[in-house]
C-alpha positions as CSV (number, residue, x, y, z in Angstrom):
1,M,-18.5,34.9,-3.6
2,S,-20.0,31.7,-3.6
3,S,-20.2,28.7,-5.8
4,R,-22.7,26.1,-6.8
5,W,-20.1,23.4,-7.4
6,P,-17.3,22.3,-5.0
7,V,-13.8,22.8,-5.7
8,R,-12.4,20.1,-8.1
9,R,-10.1,17.6,-6.5
10,P,-8.7,14.6,-7.9
11,T,-10.6,11.3,-7.8
12,E,-9.5,8.5,-5.9
13,H,-8.9,6.6,-9.4
14,A,-6.4,8.9,-10.5
15,A,-4.6,9.4,-7.3
16,I,-4.5,5.3,-7.6
17,R,-3.2,5.8,-11.3
18,A,-0.7,8.2,-10.4
19,A,0.8,6.0,-7.5
20,C,0.9,3.1,-9.9
21,R,3.2,5.1,-12.2
22,S,5.8,5.4,-9.7
23,E,7.6,2.4,-8.2
24,R,8.5,2.7,-4.7
25,P,11.6,0.5,-3.5
26,L,10.0,-1.8,-1.1
27,P,12.0,-2.3,2.4
28,P,14.2,-5.5,3.4
29,V,12.5,-8.6,3.2
30,P,13.3,-9.1,7.0
31,A,11.9,-5.8,8.3
32,L,8.9,-7.1,6.4
33,M,8.7,-10.4,8.2
34,A,9.3,-8.9,11.1
35,A,6.4,-6.1,11.0
36,L,4.2,-9.5,10.0
37,I,5.5,-11.4,12.8
38,D,4.4,-8.2,15.2
39,A,1.0,-7.7,13.6
40,N,0.2,-11.2,13.8
41,D,1.4,-11.2,17.3
42,R,-0.7,-8.1,18.5
43,R,-3.5,-9.9,16.4
44,D,-3.8,-6.8,13.9
45,R,-5.5,-8.2,11.0
46,E,-4.9,-4.7,9.1
47,G,-1.1,-5.0,9.7
48,V,-1.0,-8.5,9.0
49,C,-2.8,-7.7,5.4
50,L,-0.5,-4.3,4.9
51,A,2.6,-6.5,6.0
52,A,1.9,-9.7,3.8
53,H,1.3,-8.0,0.8
54,P,4.5,-6.3,0.4
55,V,6.3,-9.7,1.2
56,V,4.5,-11.5,-1.3
57,R,5.3,-8.7,-4.0
58,A,9.4,-9.2,-2.5
59,A,9.2,-13.0,-2.6
60,A,7.3,-12.9,-6.3
61,P,8.0,-9.7,-8.1
62,E,6.0,-11.3,-11.1
63,V,2.8,-11.6,-8.9
64,G,2.0,-7.8,-8.9
65,E,2.5,-7.6,-12.4
C-alpha cells in the first residue's frame, strides 16, 4: 500500500523544545576549558563554538535565561 504523504516525524522546532525542557548537567569547567583550548589549537572553529558556549553557561548561568 502506498501513501501520498510521508510518515509524520517531529519537526526540528518540536525537538528543540523537548530538549529545552530537560536540564542536562554541564561537564566540569576545567574539562570544558581543556576542550576549548584543544579546539583552538587545532583551529577548529566549530569545536571552539561548541566548547565556548557551555563555558559561558557554566561561568554565568543567568546569561542563558
